[in-house]
Backbone as a printed PyTorch tensor [residue, N CA C, xyz], in Angstrom:
tensor([[[  1.4230,   2.5580,  37.1920],
         [  1.9910,   3.8690,  36.9550],
         [  3.1750,   4.0400,  37.8930]],

        [[  4.1900,   4.7130,  37.4150],
         [  5.3830,   4.9670,  38.2300],
         [  5.6530,   6.4690,  38.2570]],

        [[  5.8980,   7.0200,  39.4320],
         [  6.0880,   8.4570,  39.6070],
         [  7.2380,   8.7310,  40.5670]],

        [[  7.6340,  10.0150,  40.6240],
         [  8.5960,  10.4590,  41.6220],
         [  7.8140,  11.1350,  42.7410]],

        [[  8.1350,  10.8090,  43.9650],
         [  7.4380,  11.3740,  45.1150],
         [  7.6920,  12.8820,  45.1980]],

        [[  6.6340,  13.6610,  45.3130],
         [  6.7480,  15.1100,  45.4280],
         [  7.3090,  15.5150,  46.7860]],

        [[  7.2130,  14.6440,  47.7650],
         [  7.6940,  14.9500,  49.1120],
         [  9.1810,  14.6640,  49.2870]],

        [[  9.6330,  13.4800,  48.8550],
         [ 11.0260,  13.1030,  49.1160],
         [ 11.8140,  12.7180,  47.8700]],

        [[ 11.1540,  12.5980,  46.7140],
         [ 11.8410,  12.2900,  45.4650],
         [ 12.0680,  10.8120,  45.2020]],

        [[ 11.6160,   9.9480,  46.0930],
         [ 11.7900,   8.5080,  45.8940],
         [ 10.8920,   8.0070,  44.7640]],

        [[ 11.2220,   6.8630,  44.2340],
         [ 10.4590,   6.2300,  43.1710],
         [  9.1730,   5.6350,  43.7580]],

        [[  8.0250,   6.0800,  43.2460],
         [  6.7450,   5.6130,  43.7720],
         [  6.1530,   4.5400,  42.8610]],

        [[  5.2650,   3.7730,  43.3870],
         [  4.5700,   2.7560,  42.6070],
         [  3.0710,   2.8930,  42.8420]],

        [[  2.2980,   2.4630,  41.8580],
         [  0.8490,   2.5180,  41.9900],
         [  0.4130,   1.6390,  43.1590]],

        [[ -0.4550,   2.1730,  43.9950],
         [ -0.9450,   1.4350,  45.1600],
         [ -2.0720,   0.5080,  44.7340]],

        [[ -1.9760,  -0.7210,  45.0760],
         [ -3.0100,  -1.7050,  44.7640],
         [ -3.9130,  -1.8820,  45.9850]],

        [[ -4.6930,  -0.8330,  46.2740],
         [ -5.6290,  -0.9160,  47.3910],
         [ -6.8720,  -0.1100,  47.0620]],

        [[ -7.6840,   0.1940,  48.0390],
         [ -8.9600,   0.8630,  47.8030],
         [ -8.8130,   2.3440,  47.4510]],

        [[ -7.6850,   2.9640,  47.7800],
         [ -7.4720,   4.3780,  47.4860],
         [ -6.6410,   4.5000,  46.2060]],

        [[ -7.1850,   5.1760,  45.1940],
         [ -6.4910,   5.3160,  43.9290],
         [ -5.2300,   6.1620,  44.0780]],

        [[ -4.2290,   5.8770,  43.2570],
         [ -3.0230,   6.6790,  43.2200],
         [ -1.7770,   5.8790,  43.5010]],

        [[ -0.7000,   6.6220,  43.7690],
         [  0.5890,   6.0180,  44.0600],
         [  0.9210,   6.2320,  45.5300]],

        [[  1.8200,   5.3950,  46.0290],
         [  2.2760,   5.5190,  47.4180],
         [  3.7960,   5.4180,  47.4320]],

        [[  4.4280,   6.2690,  48.2240],
         [  5.8870,   6.2930,  48.3330],
         [  6.3410,   5.2590,  49.3530]],

        [[  7.2450,   4.3750,  48.9640],
         [  7.7320,   3.3800,  49.9230],
         [  8.6570,   3.9830,  50.9720]],

        [[  9.2130,   5.1590,  50.7070],
         [ 10.1440,   5.7820,  51.6560],
         [  9.4290,   6.5930,  52.7320]],

        [[  8.4810,   7.4620,  52.3100],
         [  7.8440,   8.3420,  53.2990],
         [  6.3330,   8.1150,  53.4130]],

        [[  5.7930,   7.2000,  52.6640],
         [  4.3690,   6.8110,  52.6260],
         [  3.4320,   7.9250,  52.1550]],

        [[  3.9740,   8.9530,  51.4950],
         [  3.1110,   9.9950,  50.9180],
         [  2.2930,   9.3820,  49.7870]],

        [[  1.0970,   9.9080,  49.5880],
         [  0.2320,   9.4350,  48.5060],
         [  0.0430,  10.5480,  47.4950]],

        [[ -0.2030,  10.1570,  46.2340],
         [ -0.3400,  11.1280,  45.1580],
         [ -1.2860,  10.5830,  44.0910]],

        [[ -2.0700,  11.4710,  43.4910],
         [ -2.9470,  11.0790,  42.3850],
         [ -2.6730,  11.9060,  41.1280]],

        [[ -1.5510,  12.6500,  41.1060],
         [ -1.2490,  13.5460,  39.9860],
         [ -1.1900,  12.8100,  38.6570]],

        [[ -0.6190,  11.6310,  38.6190],
         [ -0.4650,  10.9160,  37.3570],
         [ -1.7910,  10.3800,  36.8260]],

        [[ -2.8070,  10.3660,  37.6500],
         [ -4.1030,   9.8570,  37.2220],
         [ -4.9570,  10.9190,  36.5420]],

        [[ -4.5390,  12.1700,  36.6600],
         [ -5.3020,  13.2520,  36.0520],
         [ -6.5800,  13.5860,  36.7900]],

        [[ -6.6810,  13.2130,  38.0350],
         [ -7.8880,  13.5140,  38.7960],
         [ -7.9760,  14.9990,  39.0830]],

        [[ -9.1630,  15.5180,  39.1350],
         [ -9.4230,  16.9420,  39.3880],
         [ -8.7940,  17.8530,  38.3410]],

        [[ -8.6850,  17.3680,  37.1030],
         [ -8.0720,  18.1720,  36.0530],
         [ -9.0050,  18.3850,  34.8630]],

        [[-10.2720,  18.1350,  35.0280],
         [-11.1990,  18.3300,  33.9230],
         [-11.3610,  19.8100,  33.6240]],

        [[-11.4260,  20.1380,  32.3510],
         [-11.6290,  21.5200,  31.9290],
         [-13.0650,  21.7030,  31.4770]],

        [[-13.5920,  22.8840,  31.7570],
         [-14.9320,  23.1940,  31.2540],
         [-14.8220,  23.4730,  29.7540]],

        [[-15.9340,  23.4960,  29.0840],
         [-15.9570,  23.7820,  27.6570],
         [-15.3580,  25.1630,  27.3780]],

        [[-15.6540,  26.1290,  28.2280],
         [-15.1460,  27.4850,  28.0690],
         [-13.6230,  27.5270,  28.2510]],

        [[-13.1230,  26.7970,  29.2560],
         [-11.6790,  26.7580,  29.4950],
         [-10.9530,  26.1150,  28.3160]],

        [[-11.5350,  25.0820,  27.7770],
         [-10.9450,  24.4020,  26.6330],
         [-10.8970,  25.3230,  25.4140]],

        [[-11.9690,  26.0480,  25.1650],
         [-11.9920,  27.0010,  24.0510],
         [-10.9680,  28.1120,  24.2560]],

        [[-10.7400,  28.5390,  25.4900],
         [ -9.7850,  29.6100,  25.7790],
         [ -8.3510,  29.1860,  25.4520]],

        [[ -8.0560,  27.9020,  25.5040],
         [ -6.7160,  27.4190,  25.1780],
         [ -6.3440,  27.6960,  23.7230]],

        [[ -7.3480,  27.8210,  22.8850],
         [ -7.1020,  28.0640,  21.4660],
         [ -6.2740,  29.3280,  21.2540]],

        [[ -6.4600,  30.3360,  22.0680],
         [ -5.7560,  31.6010,  21.9350],
         [ -4.6000,  31.7590,  22.9180]],

        [[ -4.2520,  30.7090,  23.6210],
         [ -3.1730,  30.7640,  24.6080],
         [ -1.8360,  30.4920,  23.9120]],

        [[ -0.9090,  31.4620,  23.9060],
         [  0.3760,  31.2710,  23.2220],
         [  1.1930,  30.1070,  23.7910]],

        [[  1.1220,  29.8880,  25.1030],
         [  1.8510,  28.7620,  25.6970],
         [  1.3600,  27.4410,  25.1260]],

        [[  0.0550,  27.2810,  25.0740],
         [ -0.5280,  26.0520,  24.5520],
         [ -0.1100,  25.8510,  23.1000]],

        [[ -0.1640,  26.8960,  22.3320],
         [  0.1790,  26.7860,  20.9130],
         [  1.6360,  26.3730,  20.7300]],

        [[  2.5560,  26.9720,  21.4770],
         [  3.9840,  26.6240,  21.3610],
         [  4.2440,  25.1870,  21.7840]],

        [[  3.5300,  24.7180,  22.7980],
         [  3.7890,  23.3900,  23.3470],
         [  3.1370,  22.2570,  22.5650]],

        [[  1.9610,  22.5190,  21.9780],
         [  1.1790,  21.4090,  21.4550],
         [  0.8020,  21.4850,  19.9860]],

        [[  0.9420,  22.6250,  19.3600],
         [  0.5750,  22.7420,  17.9540],
         [  1.8540,  22.7550,  17.1420]],

        [[  2.0140,  21.7600,  16.2800],
         [  3.2060,  21.7000,  15.4470],
         [  3.0440,  22.6180,  14.2390]],

        [[  4.1420,  22.9090,  13.5590],
         [  4.0740,  23.7690,  12.3810],
         [  3.1950,  23.1560,  11.3050]],

        [[  3.2580,  21.8360,  11.1420],
         [  2.4210,  21.1620,  10.1380],
         [  0.9430,  21.3540,  10.4390]],

        [[  0.5810,  21.2020,  11.7140],
         [ -0.8230,  21.3900,  12.0930],
         [ -1.2320,  22.8410,  11.8930]],

        [[ -0.3220,  23.7680,  12.2120],
         [ -0.6080,  25.1920,  12.0820],
         [ -0.8740,  25.5480,  10.6280]],

        [[ -0.1360,  24.9830,   9.6870],
         [ -0.3240,  25.2510,   8.2700],
         [ -1.6540,  24.7420,   7.7660]],

        [[ -2.1260,  23.6560,   8.3340],
         [ -3.4060,  23.0870,   7.8800],
         [ -4.6170,  23.8430,   8.4190]],

        [[ -4.3990,  24.7070,   9.4210],
         [ -5.5090,  25.4560,  10.0120],
         [ -5.8360,  26.5960,   9.1650]]])
């Protein structure tokens, strides 16, 4: 995985060691954002997205909307 460092903006690379995530070669900051860790949604949170206008604009296409 390749990411931009949130601390300094340098190009990060996936760290091949015991700690999951990426490491910045410039400032040695570590990040796991691209791995999706700590981002699980509960069943209730997932159902709530159905009525969220932001979610609908971003992820539901007009074709999908017509089929619903």
